[in-house]
C-alpha positions in Angstrom: 1.3 23.7 48.4 -1.3 20.9 48.0 -2.9 20.7 44.5 -6.6 20.6 44.2 -8.3 17.4 43.0 -8.2 16.8 39.3 -11.2 18.1 37.3 -11.2 14.8 35.4 -13.7 12.1 36.4 -13.9 8.5 35.3 -17.0 6.7 34.3 -15.5 3.3 35.1 -15.0 1.6 38.5 -11.3 0.8 38.6 -11.9 -1.7 41.4 -14.7 -3.7 39.8 -14.1 -7.1 38.2 -15.0 -7.7 34.6 -14.7 -5.6 31.4 -15.7 -1.9 31.4 -15.6 0.6 28.6 -16.0 4.2 29.5 -14.4 7.6 29.5 -12.1 10.0 31.4 -14.2 13.2 31.3 -12.5 16.6 31.3 -14.9 19.6 31.5 -14.3 22.3 28.9 -16.1 25.4 27.8 -15.5 26.9 24.3 -17.3 28.3 21.3 -18.5 24.9 20.1 -19.7 23.6 23.5 -20.4 25.9 26.5 -20.7 23.0 28.9 -18.7 20.4 27.1 -16.1 17.7 27.9 -13.0 16.1 26.4 -13.9 12.4 26.4 -10.9 10.1 26.7 -11.9 6.5 26.0 -10.7 4.0 28.6 -11.2 0.2 29.1 -10.6 -1.6 32.4 -10.3 -5.4 32.4 -10.0 -6.8 35.9 -10.0 -10.3 37.4 -9.2 -10.7 41.0 -5.9 -9.8 42.7 -2.7 -9.2 40.8 -0.6 -6.5 39.3 -2.0 -3.5 37.3 -0.7 -2.8 33.8 -1.4 0.6 32.3 -1.3 0.6 28.5 -1.2 3.9 26.7 -1.2 5.2 23.2 -1.9 8.5 21.5 0.4 10.4 23.8 1.1 12.1 20.5 -2.0 12.2 18.3 -0.3 11.3 14.9 1.3 8.0 16.1 -1.1 5.4 15.0 0.5 2.0 15.6 -0.2 2.2 19.4 -3.6 3.7 19.0 -4.8 1.0 16.6 -3.3 -1.9 18.6 -4.9 -0.7 21.8 -8.3 -0.1 20.2 -8.2 -3.7 19.0 -7.1 -5.0 22.4 -9.8 -3.1 24.2 -12.4 -4.9 22.0 -11.0 -8.4 22.5 -9.4 -8.8 25.9 -11.6 -10.8 28.3 -11.6 -10.8 32.1 -11.1 -14.5 32.3 -7.8 -14.2 30.5 -6.4 -11.6 32.9 -5.0 -12.1 36.4 -5.0 -8.6 38.0 -6.0 -5.5 36.1 -5.3 -4.1 32.6 -6.1 -0.4 32.0 -6.2 0.5 28.3 -6.1 4.2 27.2 -5.7 4.1 23.4 -5.5 7.9 23.1 -4.2 9.9 26.0 -4.3 13.1 24.1 -7.7 12.8 22.4 -7.8 16.3 20.9 -4.5 15.7 19.2 -5.5 12.3 17.9 -8.8 13.5 16.5 -7.0 16.3 14.7 -4.2 13.9 13.4 -1.6 16.1 15.0 1.3 15.6 17.4 0.0 18.4 19.6 -3.4 19.4 20.9 -5.4 21.9 18.7 -7.1 23.1 21.9 -4.0 24.7 23.5 -1.0 23.7 21.4 0.1 21.4 24.1 2.5 18.5 23.6 1.3 16.0 26.2 4.7 14.3 26.5 6.4 17.6 27.3 3.7 18.6 29.9 4.3 16.3 32.9 3.7 16.3 35.8 0.9 18.6 34.7 -1.4 21.0 36.5 -5.1 20.6 37.6 -5.5 24.4 37.1 -3.6 24.6 33.8 -4.4 24.1 30.1 -6.4 21.1 28.8 -3.1 19.2 28.1 -1.7 20.0 31.5 -4.9 18.8 33.2 -4.6 15.5 31.3 -1.0 15.1 32.3 -1.8 15.9 36.0 -4.6 13.2 36.0 -2.2 10.5 34.8 0.5 11.7 37.2 -1.7 11.7 40.3 -4.4 9.1 39.6 -3.4 6.6 36.8 0.3 6.0 37.5 -0.1 5.5 41.3 -2.6 2.7 40.8 -0.3 1.0 38.2 2.7 -1.4 38.7 3.9 -1.5 35.1 3.3 1.0 32.3 3.7 0.6 28.5 3.6 3.8 26.5 3.4 3.1 22.7 5.1 5.6 20.5 6.2 5.9 16.9 7.5 8.6 14.7 4.3 10.3 13.7 4.1 12.5 10.6 7.7 13.8 10.7 9.8 10.8 11.6 10.2 7.2 10.7 11.9 4.9 13.2 13.0 1.3 13.4 10.8 -0.8 15.7 12.1 -1.1 19.2 11.3 -1.5 22.9 13.2 1.0 25.1 14.1 1.6 28.7 16.3 4.2 30.3 19.3 4.4 32.7 17.9 4.7 36.2 19.3 5.3 39.7 17.6 2.2 41.0 19.4 -0.8 39.5 16.6 -3.2 40.1 14.0 -0.9 38.6 16.3 -0.4 35.6 16.8 -4.2 35.3 13.1 -5.0 35.3 12.3 -2.2 32.8 15.1 -3.4 30.5 13.7 -7.0 30.7 10.4 -5.6 29.6 11.9 -3.7 26.7 13.6 -6.9 25.5 10.5 -9.0 26.1 8.3 -6.6 24.0 9.9 -8.6 21.2 10.5 -5.9 18.6 13.4 -6.5 16.2 15.4 -4.1 18.3 15.8 -3.3 22.0 17.4 -0.1 23.2 18.6 1.9 26.2 17.4 5.3 25.0 18.8 8.8 25.6 16.1 11.5 25.7 17.0 15.0 24.7 14.5 16.6 27.1 13.5 14.1 29.7 12.3 16.4 32.6 8.7 16.8 31.4 8.1 13.3 29.9 5.5 10.8 30.9 8.4 8.3 31.2 10.1 10.4 33.9 6.9 10.8 36.0 6.4 7.0 35.9 10.0 6.2 36.8 10.1 8.7 39.6 7.2 7.0 41.2 9.2 3.7 41.2 7.1 2.0 38.6 8.3 -0.1 35.7 8.2 1.8 32.4 8.7 0.6 28.9 8.5 2.8 25.9 8.5 2.0 22.2 9.1 3.4 18.8 7.3 1.4 16.1 7.5 3.1 12.7 6.1 6.4 11.7 5.2 8.6 8.7 1.8 9.3 10.2 0.4 5.9 9.2 0.7 2.2 10.1 1.5 -0.9 8.1 0.5 -4.6 8.5 4.1 -5.2 9.7 4.2 -2.4 12.2 0.8 -3.4 13.6 1.9 -7.0 13.9 5.0 -6.0 15.9 2.9 -3.8 18.1 0.2 -6.3 18.9 2.7 -9.0 19.6 4.6 -6.6 21.8 1.6 -5.7 23.9 0.8 -9.3 24.4 4.4 -10.1 25.3 4.4 -7.2 27.8 1.3 -8.5 29.6 2.9 -12.0 29.7 6.2 -10.7 30.9 4.7 -9.0 34.0 2.2 -11.8 34.9 -1.1 -10.3 33.6 -1.9 -13.0 31.1 -0.6 -16.5 30.6 1.5 -17.6 27.7 5.0 -17.6 26.3 6.8 -14.5 25.1 7.1 -14.6 21.3 10.4 -13.2 20.0 11.1 -12.2 16.4 12.4 -14.9 14.0 15.8 -13.1 13.7 17.9 -12.5 16.8 17.0 -9.3 18.5 19.5 -6.5 17.9 20.6 -4.5 21.0 21.1 -0.7 20.7 22.5 2.0 23.0 22.2 5.8 22.7 24.8 7.0 25.1 24.5 10.8 24.6 23.1 13.6 22.5 25.6 13.1 19.7 23.3 10.3 18.5 20.9 13.0 17.2 21.8 14.7 13.9 20.0 18.1 13.7 19.9 20.3 10.6 21.5 23.7 10.6 19.9 24.5 7.3 16.5 24.7 5.6 15.9 23.1 2.3 15.4 19.7 0.6 16.7 16.7 2.4 18.4 13.7 0.8 19.3 10.9 3.0 22.0 8.6 1.7 21.0 5.4 3.5 17.9 3.6 4.7 16.6 2.8 8.2 18.5 0.1 9.9 21.6 0.4 7.6 25.1 0.5 9.1 26.7 3.9 9.5 30.5 4.6 9.8 31.8 7.6 11.7 32.6 10.4 9.2 30.3 9.0 6.5 28.0 11.4 4.6 24.5 10.5 5.8 22.5 13.4 4.4 22.6 16.4 2.1 20.4 19.5 2.3 19.8 21.4 -0.9 19.0 25.1 -1.1 15.5 25.3 -2.7 15.7 29.0 -3.5 18.2 28.6 -6.4 19.7 26.0 -8.7 23.4 25.3 -9.2 24.2 25.5 -5.5 26.1 22.6 -4.0 24.3 20.9 -1.1 25.4 21.0 2.5 26.7 17.6 3.7 26.1 16.1 7.1 28.5 13.4 8.4 28.0 10.9 11.2 29.7 11.7 14.5 29.6 8.0 15.5 29.3 4.6 14.0 26.2 2.5 14.4 22.9 2.1 12.5 20.4 4.6 11.3 17.7 4.2 13.9 15.5 7.1 12.9 15.1 9.6 10.0 13.1 12.6 9.1 10.1 11.5 7.1 9.2 14.7 5.0 11.7 15.6 2.4 11.6 19.3 3.3 13.6 20.2 6.4 14.0 23.3 8.5 16.8 24.5 10.8 16.7 22.6 14.0 14.9 19.5 12.7 16.3 16.1 13.6 17.2 14.5 10.3 18.8 11.3 11.6 19.4 9.3 14.8 22.4 7.0 15.0 22.4 4.3 17.7 25.3 2.0 18.6 25.0 -1.7 18.1 26.1 -3.5 21.3 26.5 -7.2 22.2 24.4 -6.9 25.4 22.3 -4.4 27.4 22.7 -3.9 31.2 
């Protein structure tokens, strides 16, 4: 069955040279605005023929490193510096970003679990559908900037995935490395089917994801890594001239082979992590304790690592509920392929 056209319209001309700032407009009708619209800011910078890079942030609304870096880039990138087309969407999920939440307050939708979307669905599903059917097809390479948001803190890395197409996987991995974060990773996703990543990859496009910090904030260090990484990405794929700038220390390569990398809590209570982000982990080591907050004098429940590696991500709030991911352990490898 053929889907109807997207209800979203763009106020920019994707084919025009120069710099344009505008919106993706999604009509809505609610108690606050009978004939309203969700206004998603977008910038298009185009100069002649060449590849198209789609740069996205705010897929989750509480992940600020990408949002901030792309807002800054949209104000500074000039057409004369570009060969091809750069499309910048700092906040894919504007309702979530405005509310400072991971998910949309309009429908509870998690955009990065809503792909490929539906033009007749919820607000979040309509946004996902527009990116699936309009934005991704016009792109050659896609960089989606993530971090841990309010509930996670994550070491800074560029990431790609294992793909059926060996050349597509190779080119994406090259981009993940060239992003120039302190770490580069082949990432295992717990629920990949409805991700933006998967939609892009299935269309044969090059996709690079990131994790760049977290805690629902950004720091000078995390922003510097993000801004350098965006520039490196554009250089790597021929959109702007320059040399890829790598970190001062040698990049560390990480692999997440399966779901055992994720440590999820089976208890609710107060979380104590026994090591810091980036520290080495040995299989069997106690990495966390969860304390019963309803009474004193009760020994904590200990959580032990199922594999050796480093602590790549951790839960940020001290309170934890059953099912929350409290730690992610990634293996350190000599090379990625």
